[in-house]
Wavefront OBJ file of the C-alpha trace (Angstrom):
o trace
v -20.282 127.875 -65.362
v -20.245 127.737 -69.126
v -18.071 125.276 -71.024
v -15.716 128.143 -71.888
v -15.346 129.089 -68.235
v -14.718 125.468 -67.339
v -12.052 125.320 -70.051
v -10.294 128.248 -68.392
v -10.449 126.341 -65.102
v -8.994 123.260 -66.817
v -6.108 125.324 -68.149
v -5.429 126.678 -64.669
v -5.468 123.179 -63.154
v -2.985 121.891 -65.716
v -0.647 124.866 -65.304
v -0.605 124.302 -61.550
v 0.661 120.746 -62.106
v 3.698 121.880 -64.061
v 4.121 118.623 -65.963
v 1.922 115.591 -66.535
v 1.894 112.009 -67.740
v -1.466 111.405 -69.396
v -3.126 107.985 -69.434
v -4.212 108.244 -73.051
v -6.570 106.081 -75.084
v -7.256 108.385 -78.014
v -10.906 108.828 -77.058
v -12.680 112.179 -76.990
v -11.923 112.812 -73.309
v -8.215 112.014 -73.252
v -7.851 113.605 -76.690
v -9.216 116.952 -75.486
v -7.112 116.752 -72.340
v -3.987 116.097 -74.400
v -4.774 119.052 -76.670
v -5.234 121.505 -73.799
v -2.275 120.130 -71.837
v -0.067 120.502 -74.901
v -1.113 124.134 -75.244
v -0.489 124.874 -71.563
v 2.550 122.702 -70.807
v 4.254 122.184 -74.147
v 6.738 119.319 -74.013
v 6.003 118.800 -70.328
v 3.072 116.563 -71.220
v 3.577 113.020 -72.459
v 0.742 110.702 -73.506
v 1.184 107.110 -72.355
v -0.906 104.393 -74.003
v -1.120 100.873 -72.603
v -0.634 98.314 -75.366
v -1.985 94.811 -74.820
v -4.278 92.209 -76.303
v -7.261 94.006 -74.754
v -6.669 97.269 -76.675
v -7.796 96.921 -80.328
v -5.148 97.751 -82.915
v -7.789 99.831 -84.727
v -8.128 102.085 -81.664
v -4.365 102.255 -81.156
v -3.802 103.513 -84.695
v -6.471 106.196 -84.229
v -4.770 107.261 -80.977
v -1.439 107.620 -82.804
v -3.008 109.755 -85.517
v -4.667 112.080 -83.019
v -1.513 112.542 -80.919
v 0.458 113.299 -84.070
v -2.108 115.887 -85.193
v -1.808 117.593 -81.784
v 1.977 117.464 -81.965
v 2.265 115.632 -78.660
v 4.595 112.807 -77.731
v 2.860 109.442 -77.399
v 4.628 106.538 -75.708
v 3.241 103.029 -76.106
v 3.742 100.962 -72.955
v 3.396 97.177 -73.199
v 1.237 95.832 -70.401
v 0.295 92.231 -69.785
v -2.968 92.227 -67.903
v -3.680 88.618 -68.856
v -0.682 87.500 -66.801
v -2.542 88.698 -63.698
v -4.748 85.937 -62.342
v -6.987 88.617 -60.793
v -7.634 89.920 -64.315
v -7.737 86.659 -66.257
v -10.345 85.053 -64.002
v -12.671 87.892 -65.046
v -14.773 88.697 -62.016
v -16.499 92.000 -61.216
v -13.158 93.564 -60.137
v -11.388 92.892 -63.454
v -11.344 96.566 -64.401
v -9.876 97.504 -61.024
v -6.900 95.181 -61.435
v -6.381 96.239 -65.050
v -6.451 99.962 -64.268
v -4.147 99.537 -61.288
v -1.540 97.714 -63.385
v -1.695 100.323 -66.149
v -1.427 103.249 -63.749
v 1.456 101.628 -61.856
v 3.288 101.354 -65.175
v 2.574 104.979 -66.093
v 3.547 106.262 -62.643
v 6.872 104.447 -62.966
v 7.447 106.090 -66.342
v 6.425 109.500 -65.009
v 9.029 109.297 -62.248
v 11.689 108.250 -64.748
v 10.808 111.182 -67.020
v 10.568 113.707 -64.199
v 6.855 114.343 -64.720
v 5.092 115.492 -61.588
v 1.581 114.075 -61.968
v -0.334 111.282 -63.692
v -3.723 112.345 -65.049
v -6.561 110.574 -66.822
v -9.481 111.600 -69.009
v -12.365 110.895 -66.655
v -14.979 113.636 -66.904
v -17.573 114.969 -64.466
v -20.189 112.436 -65.625
v -17.771 109.555 -65.028
v -17.107 110.800 -61.506
v -20.793 110.280 -60.673
v -20.690 106.570 -61.558
v -19.417 103.589 -59.615
v -16.542 102.105 -61.574
v -13.770 99.839 -60.271
v -11.234 101.687 -62.415
v -12.036 104.982 -60.692
v -11.210 103.439 -57.337
v -7.847 102.239 -58.637
v -7.066 105.718 -59.980
v -7.945 107.311 -56.655
v -5.786 104.842 -54.733
v -2.840 105.550 -57.045
v -3.123 109.317 -56.589
v -4.058 109.882 -60.215
v -5.981 113.081 -60.946
v -8.808 113.751 -63.391
v -8.559 117.382 -64.561
v -11.713 117.260 -66.699
v -13.761 116.128 -63.703
v -12.048 118.678 -61.458
v -13.093 121.413 -63.913
v -16.642 119.944 -63.845
v -16.637 119.294 -67.591
v -19.400 116.893 -68.630
v -19.220 114.515 -71.593
v -21.369 116.768 -73.755
v -19.183 119.772 -72.909
v -16.041 117.767 -73.686
v -17.462 116.950 -77.115
v -18.433 120.583 -77.653
v -14.917 121.778 -76.837
v -13.227 119.032 -78.834
v -15.271 120.093 -81.845
v -14.323 123.734 -81.344
v -10.646 122.718 -81.312
v -11.102 120.861 -84.596
v -10.336 117.454 -83.119
v -11.639 114.884 -85.575
v -12.656 112.507 -82.788
v -15.064 114.963 -81.149
v -18.022 112.676 -81.898
v -16.160 109.384 -81.515
v -18.358 106.740 -79.873
v -17.289 105.652 -76.415
v -15.190 102.521 -76.486
v -14.051 99.942 -73.973
v -11.398 97.252 -73.834
v -12.045 93.966 -75.599
v -12.403 92.138 -72.288
v -15.681 94.024 -71.768
v -17.154 91.784 -74.490
v -16.708 88.698 -72.302
v -19.272 87.706 -69.624
v -17.967 87.702 -66.061
v -16.709 84.273 -65.081
v -15.448 83.378 -68.561
v -11.658 83.275 -68.429
v -9.846 85.941 -70.446
v -7.215 84.624 -72.847
v -5.228 86.227 -75.619
v -6.821 83.904 -78.162
v -10.325 84.919 -77.093
v -9.554 88.638 -77.289
v -7.985 88.200 -80.725
v -11.102 86.376 -81.958
v -13.322 89.194 -80.701
v -11.126 91.854 -82.289
v -11.156 90.090 -85.656
v -14.930 89.640 -85.425
v -15.448 93.351 -84.752
v -13.120 94.231 -87.622
v -15.322 92.115 -89.905
v -18.519 93.816 -88.724
v -16.922 97.283 -88.905
v -16.243 96.926 -92.636
v -20.001 97.054 -93.219
v -19.985 100.684 -92.054
v -21.734 100.614 -88.669
v -20.991 103.433 -86.225
v -21.506 101.725 -82.836
v -20.430 98.150 -82.370
v -19.813 95.359 -79.882
v -19.375 91.642 -80.491
v -20.107 89.887 -77.191
v -18.612 86.391 -76.957
v -20.830 83.874 -75.181
v -18.765 80.699 -75.583
v -19.439 79.695 -79.224
v -22.091 82.401 -79.776
v -21.210 85.825 -81.197
v -23.875 88.326 -80.084
v -23.617 91.452 -82.213
v -24.790 94.812 -80.882
v -25.240 97.734 -83.278
v -27.642 100.673 -83.337
v -31.200 99.631 -84.280
v -31.180 101.969 -87.269
v -28.174 100.026 -88.587
v -29.748 96.544 -88.326
v -30.566 96.563 -92.037
v -26.899 97.057 -92.921
v -25.967 93.826 -91.149
v -28.937 91.845 -92.398
v -28.217 92.802 -96.016
v -24.727 91.314 -95.675
v -25.650 88.516 -93.273
v -24.402 85.590 -95.348
v -20.881 86.960 -95.691
v -20.724 88.090 -92.088
v -21.890 84.742 -90.720
v -19.318 82.958 -92.848
v -16.483 85.178 -91.594
v -17.391 84.828 -87.929
v -17.794 81.071 -88.205
v -14.332 80.901 -89.717
v -13.120 82.580 -86.520
v -14.562 79.738 -84.439
v -18.063 80.901 -83.550
v -20.798 78.324 -84.180
v -23.683 80.774 -83.983
v -23.958 84.438 -84.981
v -26.798 86.457 -83.424
v -28.010 90.043 -83.807
v -29.160 91.494 -80.474
v -32.566 93.073 -81.138
v -32.162 95.443 -78.177
v -29.354 97.096 -80.101
v -26.097 98.590 -78.902
v -25.894 99.104 -75.134
v -22.674 100.168 -73.475
v -21.944 97.818 -70.569
v -24.768 95.416 -71.405
v -22.895 92.551 -69.728
v -23.322 94.374 -66.415
v -27.097 93.858 -66.601
l 1 2 3 4 5 6 7 8 9 10 11 12 13 14 15 16 17 18 19 20 21 22 23 24 25 26 27 28 29 30 31 32 33 34 35 36 37 38 39 40 41 42 43 44 45 46 47 48 49 50 51 52 53 54 55 56 57 58 59 60 61 62 63 64 65 66 67 68 69 70 71 72 73 74 75 76 77 78 79 80 81 82 83 84 85 86 87 88 89 90 91 92 93 94 95 96 97 98 99 100 101 102 103 104 105 106 107 108 109 110 111 112 113 114 115 116 117 118 119 120 121 122 123 124 125 126 127 128 129 130 131 132 133 134 135 136 137 138 139 140 141 142 143 144 145 146 147 148 149 150 151 152 153 154 155 156 157 158 159 160 161 162 163 164 165 166 167 168 169 170 171 172 173 174 175 176 177 178 179 180 181 182 183 184 185 186 187 188 189 190 191 192 193 194 195 196 197 198 199 200 201 202 203 204 205 206 207 208 209 210 211 212 213 214 215 216 217 218 219 220 221 222 223 224 225 226 227 228 229 230 231 232 233 234 235 236 237 238 239 240 241 242 243 244 245 246 247 248 249 250 251 252 253 254 255 256 257 258 259 260 261 262 263
């Protein structure tokens, strides 16, 4: 099927649900899903965003702006993943425990609001991968309309662009805990340091960015074509990151790689 035909299928899936609570991050996937759900269900769609130390304030503000441009209601739900020992100890199932807590919170809100289904923005490409968060969603009975309509990431971007969504080419993002090697305990102070470090790097103008925290080493990942931007401002950047508590600041010569800590 073409992307347009899959969009029609997505609309049909959403109409059949009647009302939905959307696990919403403000990324391209959940943004497109919110746009289409708003068109099909009107006020019977509510976007729920988990707010915690692991979700950068920069991303949260972008999510607010997008929801407002769509005209959809966005509810910010405080979650406290760090209070879960299963999350804080940071083993390979961290994402599972995080996703389960978030979805439990959204399901509770959906029942209170009389919304019939909780949905997320996983697409058809995501469904082909092995992710702990996908298992948690399946166990909770959460549905993924984009995946059900067989919409791939590239098709999602194509449709988001056609709808005029300004995040159609937004780089994929992940929670701040993904910057921490497995086995290193997650704390609020550590996540705040990483967020402030990424804010400092972002001001240089890079498009893709991760600051991985290896104890007192900050390992910066950006696209290879953007290395020169960092090197030209290296003195100031090193000074800022050392002020945050890092002793060493390194540029990863392999460049940006989503999920590089899973290697």
